[in-house]
C-alpha positions in Angstrom: -11.6 15.7 97.3 -15.1 16.3 98.7 -13.7 17.5 102.0 -11.5 20.1 100.2 -14.4 21.4 98.2 -16.5 21.7 101.3 -13.8 23.6 103.2 -13.2 25.9 100.2 -17.0 26.5 99.9 -17.2 27.4 103.7 -14.2 29.7 103.5 -15.6 31.6 100.5 -18.9 31.9 102.3 -17.3 33.3 105.4 -15.1 35.7 103.5 -18.0 37.0 101.4 -20.2 37.4 104.5 -17.4 39.4 106.2 -17.0 41.6 103.1 -20.7 42.2 102.9 -20.8 43.2 106.6 -17.9 45.6 106.3 -19.4 47.2 103.2 -22.8 47.7 104.8 -21.1 49.2 107.9 -19.5 51.9 105.8 -22.7 52.8 103.9 -25.2 55.1 105.6 -28.7 53.6 106.1 -31.3 54.9 103.7 -34.7 55.9 105.1 -37.4 53.4 104.1 -39.1 54.1 100.7 -42.5 55.5 101.2 -44.5 55.4 98.0 -47.8 56.7 99.2 -46.8 58.9 102.2 -46.6 62.6 101.8 -45.0 63.5 105.2 -44.0 62.2 108.5 -46.1 59.3 109.8 -49.2 60.0 111.8 -49.4 58.0 115.1 -52.4 55.6 115.2 -51.5 54.9 118.9 -52.0 58.5 119.8 -55.3 58.7 118.0 -56.5 55.6 119.8 -55.4 56.8 123.2 -57.0 60.3 122.6 -60.3 58.7 121.6 -60.2 56.3 124.6 -59.7 59.1 127.1 -62.0 61.7 125.5 -64.5 60.5 122.9 -63.9 62.4 119.7 -60.4 63.6 120.5 -58.9 61.1 118.1 -61.0 62.5 115.3 -59.8 66.0 116.2 -56.2 64.6 116.2 -56.8 63.2 112.7 -58.3 66.6 111.6 -61.7 65.0 110.8 -63.7 67.7 112.6 -67.0 66.7 111.0 -66.9 63.3 112.8 -66.9 64.8 116.3 -70.6 65.9 116.3 -71.6 62.5 114.9 -69.8 60.8 117.8 -71.4 63.0 120.4 -74.8 62.8 118.8 -74.7 59.0 118.8 -73.4 58.8 122.4 -76.0 61.4 123.5 -78.9 59.5 121.9 -77.8 56.2 123.4 -77.3 57.9 126.8 -80.8 59.5 126.6 -82.4 56.2 125.7 -80.7 54.4 128.6 -81.6 57.1 131.2 -85.2 57.4 129.9 -85.8 53.7 130.1 -84.2 53.4 133.5 -86.5 56.1 134.9 -89.6 54.3 133.5 -88.4 51.0 134.9 -87.9 52.6 138.4 -91.5 54.1 138.2 -92.9 50.7 137.5 -90.9 49.1 140.3 -92.3 51.7 142.7 -95.8 50.8 141.6 -95.0 47.1 142.2 -93.7 47.8 145.7 -96.8 49.8 146.6 -99.1 47.1 145.3 -97.2 44.4 147.2 -97.3 46.5 150.4 -101.1 46.8 150.2 -101.8 43.1 149.6 -99.2 40.4 149.4 -101.5 37.9 147.8 -102.4 40.2 144.8 -101.1 39.0 141.6 -99.3 41.6 139.6 -100.8 42.6 136.3 -99.1 40.7 133.5 -99.2 43.8 131.2 -97.2 45.8 133.8 -94.6 43.1 134.1 -94.3 42.9 130.4 -93.9 46.7 130.2 -91.2 46.7 132.9 -89.3 43.9 131.1 -89.5 45.9 127.8 -88.1 49.0 129.5 -85.3 46.9 131.0 -84.6 45.5 127.6 -84.5 48.9 126.0 -82.3 50.2 128.8 -79.8 47.4 128.2 -80.0 48.2 124.4 -79.0 51.8 125.2 -76.1 50.6 127.3 -74.9 48.3 124.4 -75.4 51.1 121.9 -73.3 53.5 124.0 -70.6 50.9 124.3 -70.6 50.1 120.6 -70.4 53.8 119.6 -67.5 54.3 122.1 -65.6 51.3 120.7 -66.3 52.3 117.0 -65.1 55.8 117.5 -61.8 54.4 118.9 -61.5 52.0 115.9 -62.4 54.8 113.5 -59.7 57.1 114.9 -57.1 54.4 114.8 -57.8 53.3 111.2 -58.1 56.9 110.1 -54.7 57.7 111.6 -53.2 54.7 109.7 -54.4 56.2 106.4 -53.8 59.9 107.3 -51.0 60.4 104.9 -52.0 57.8 102.3 -52.2 59.3 98.9 -55.3 58.1 97.0 -55.1 60.7 94.2 -53.1 58.5 91.8 -54.8 57.0 88.8 -55.0 53.3 89.2 -56.3 51.0 86.6 -57.2 47.4 87.0 -58.2 44.8 84.4 -58.7 41.2 83.8 -56.9 39.3 81.0 -56.7 35.7 80.1 -53.5 33.9 80.6 -52.3 30.7 79.0 -50.9 29.3 82.3 -53.7 30.4 84.7 -57.4 30.7 84.5 -57.5 34.4 85.3 -54.9 37.1 85.9 -55.6 40.4 87.6 -53.3 43.3 86.7 -53.0 46.8 87.9 -51.0 49.8 86.8 -50.1 53.2 88.2 -50.7 55.9 85.6 
């Protein structure tokens, strides 16, 4: 008896699976439901590649024109800091070479060594700042492209209400 029920159950499952497949093959596929998108999707990959190749190009692709001067101002300031500190470090290195050429036994002034180390540290900080701004503008373009067509104009309401089964329940509604 058990074997007969099992065979019947398997046959019904196979028949219903075959029917479901044939029904879905006849129907046309519906496009995915997009609740918050207003148009065709915006490519985050394109925005990231544009920003990686030319800083600020991803922001232009996302039509956030006001961000381009911010990107270039940040990168320009970091570049200026790096180049300025590099030239100061090189000047101190030339002074050290001249002092060493005159007298090998002369100890270098500790203040000059500290200044050179400070200029090196600030040069390294400028390089790190330039790298961080470059990476952040790529991330900004990618995230902005993800939310390019996202509609945030709907009224959303959220509230807290006590529930008998749970300690706290969070609810939200679209109005």
